[in-house]
Each structure stands twice: as structure tokens, then as C-alpha cells.
N, C-alpha and C positions, 0 to 999 in steps of 0.2 A: 468404606462402602461408596459406590458410585453416586447413589442418591444423596448421601451426606455431602460429598464434594460439590455436587450440583447445587445443593441447598445453600452451602456456604458462598458459592459464587453469586447465586441469586440474591442473597442477603446483602452482599457487598455492593452489587449493582443498584439495588433498590435504595440503599442507604447513601449512595454516593451522589452528591449534587454537582461537585466539581467536574466540568467537562461535559455535562449533559447537553448543553446547547450545541456544542461542537459535534457530538455524536449524531445529532439529528441531521446535521448538514451532510453527512456522509452515508446515511442509512440507505439511500436508494441507489448508491453506486454499485456497479457490478464489475466493471473492467477498469483496471488501474495499470498504467503503463510507466515503467521506469526507463529513463533515457540517459544513456552515456554516449556522447557524440562519437567517440573513437570506435565504438562497437556497432555503430549504425552504418548501413549500406549507403544511405543518403546523408545529407546535412542534418544538423539538429533541427533547424526550422522546418525543413522538408519532412523529416520523420514525424515530428510532433503534429504538423499540419495534417498529414495523412492519417495518423492515429486518431486525431480528433474527428476528422471527416468520417472515419469508419465506426465511430461510436464510443471511443474511450471517454470515460467520465472524470478520470483523475490522471494527471501527469505528474510524475516525480522527476526532478532533475537530480541525477545521481552522478556527480563528478567529484572524484576523490583527489585528483592531482593537479588541479588548475590553480593559478594565482588568483587571489581574491578578486582583483579587478575584472579579470576575464570571466570568472565565475559569476560575478554580479551582472555583467553585461548579458551573459547567456540567460541568467535568471529573469532579467527584465524582458528579454525577447520572448521567453516561454510564457511569462505572465501576460503579455499582450495577446498572444495566441489563445491561451486558455480563457481569458476574459471575453474575447470576441465569440468564442464557442460556447460560453456558459459552463465551462468545466472548472474543476478545482485544480489548484497548483500547489505542489508540495516540494520543499527543498530538503534534501537528505542531509542530516547531521548538523546543519548550521542554522540555529535559530536567529542569529544576528543577521545573516543574509536573507533569511525568510522575511524578517521585518523590513529590511531596506528595499527588498524587491516587491513588497506588498503581496507576498504569497499567502495562500490560505492556511499554511501551517508547515510543520516540520516532521520528518520521520527519524526516529531514534533507534539505534541498536542497543544491545544489552550492555555495551561498554561506554555508552554515551551518558550525558547528564541525565539525572532523574527527571521524570515527567513533571513532578511538582515544582521543581526549580525552573524548568524550562517554561512552564506556563506563566510564571511570574514575569517573564520577558515579553510575552505575547499578549495580544488582545484576548478578552474573555472567551470569544467564540472561535478562537484559532484551533485548527486541527493538530493533534499530536498523535502520531502513530508510533507503535512500538513493535519491533520484530520479536517474536516469541518462538521458542524451540521445545518447550515442554509445558505441562499444566501449571507448574509452580510459577513460571514466568507469566502465563496467562492471568493467573489470579493477582499477581503483583501489579500487572498493567491495569487491571480493573480497579484495584484498590487505589492506585496512584492517580487515576483519572484520565487514562488514555482515551482518545476519541475513537480509535480503532486499533486492531492488531494485525500484524502479518503472521501467518502460520506456516511454518516450514523449517528447513527446506523439504520439499516433497519428492523431487526427482533431481538427479545430477544436473548442475547448471554450468553453462559455458561462461557465465559472467562473474561467478564467485565460487571460490573453493570452500568446501565444507568437509569436515572430518566425520560428520555423523548425519544421517538422514532420518528424522523422525517419520517421514513418509506419510502414507495414506492413513495409517493408524492414528497419527496425531491429528489429522484432519477430522477424523470421526470423533475423537475425544474432544477437540475444541468445539465442534459443532454441538455436542451435547453439553458442554461446560458453560457456555456463555451466549447471550444474545448480543453482545458487543459486535459491531461490524468486524468481520474477520476475512482477510484477503489471503487466500492460499497462494504461496509463492515457491519458487525454486524449480526451474526446468520445465515449466508448464508450456505445452504446445497444443495446437489444435487436435493433434492425434491422441494425446493423453488426457485432454480436458474431460472427456466423458468419465474417466476413472475418478477424477476429482469430484465431479458432480454426483456420481454414485456414492461417494464417501461422505456426502453431505455438504461439500463446498458449494457456495452460491456466489462467491466473489473471488476474483483472482487478481494477482499482481504479476505482470508479464514484462519481460525485457527482450531477450534475444529473439524470441519467436516473432516479434513484431519489428524490432529495430533492424534486424538483419534480413528481413524479408524483402523479396524483389518488389512486392506490392503490399506495403504496410496497411493501406486502407482496406484492401480486400480481406486480409487475414484478420484484421481487427473486427471487421463486420461479421465475419464467420464466427469468431469466438463470442462476440456479443450476442449473436443470435442463439447460440447454444445456451448461454447463461440466461437469457431472457425466457427461453422455453422452460428452463428448470425452476423458475420462480413459482 
């Protein structure tokens, strides 16, 4: 029964102490930008600067194929930009580099290390996000102490290939399932953002729509305005 599932999730959240402080740090964020330099029209620094100026509240560095030294240098550059802007900085997949770059946390996929083990490597208030694709994964993320979740994929994406799309139905389910900060992800654009909002999404994680834009600051500001109006 839906109410039973919601009750179980609520009970888990109320009982869970681990990660509570980190969840509070991300609670007010609405717009999360994932940046991979080779997919950006401008440079990494230029794109991040524009996104922050437009109202992005979280920046994730998502680089899968760089040597560690180069990735560390890019992470440090993004850390400085986000620190000056008062925004949060997340490193994808790499808790070790997140620590070295003084990031606010790390984002994990379903095949990465478990949240509980990763949290042992980070400071107590560090953010740990988890990508989820179904309700079982949402409940597992809650139980393990995730700070926030990614919900999707919602639409086809140009930055990552998916074999299955939970779509807007999953957005609706996740919105009813948990009060954990949930960022809807996967192919979100300014044009389809109203559909996400109508489905109950109040936070989004965006990559291509901002990184490949001719004017990243302008599109970021437009998306942020829609999200703020929906609160």
C-alpha cells in the first residue's frame, strides 16, 4: 500500500541520525549544475563562473576520464569559485579527491562504494549524494544516511546513456516517498522544466542545458526563477 511505503520511509528518516547535519546544508538548494569540461561550450572556469552568477547553488565536477593530477587541479579551481560565490561543491565518484580538494562532498552512483563506508572517509557534515532510479534505491539511500538523492533519469540525456527511463512517474513517486532533498535529473531543459515542477519536483540537477548553452548565466537564471516560483 502507498501509505505503508510512505510510513516506512518516514520511520527510517526519523530514526536516522547519521547524515542529518549534512542534509540541512543542502535543504535550501534548488539548482544543481553538473560540469564536464569537454561537454561545455566555454572553459570549465568560464562555465562554472557563469552558472554561479546565474544562481546555481551546487556545482558538481563530473570528470570520468582525466588523470588524477589534472582532475585535482580542476577540482581546486572549482572549489575556489564556489567558495567565493557561497555555493556548494561536489566531486563525482571520488571521495579521496573530494577530501584533498576541500569539497563539500561527493556524489555516488549505484555501483560506487556504499554511503556508510564513504562517510567514514569524510568529515561528519560532508554531503553524500546518491543517484536513484527506483523506490527501493530511494529507501536504501535514506537508510544508509545519504544527504540527498538524484532522481531519474527523467528525459533522454546527451551526457549519459540510459537503457531505461523511470520518467516523471518516478518523480511523482519520489516526491511522495521522502522529504530527503531530491534533485530530478536526466535531460532537463528550460522547456521541459514545467513538467518536472508539475510532477512535484522542486530541485533539479542539470548538465547539458547549461554547459552547452551560448549564455550559461542567462539560462541558469531562467531555470532558477521557475524553481523559486514553485516553492
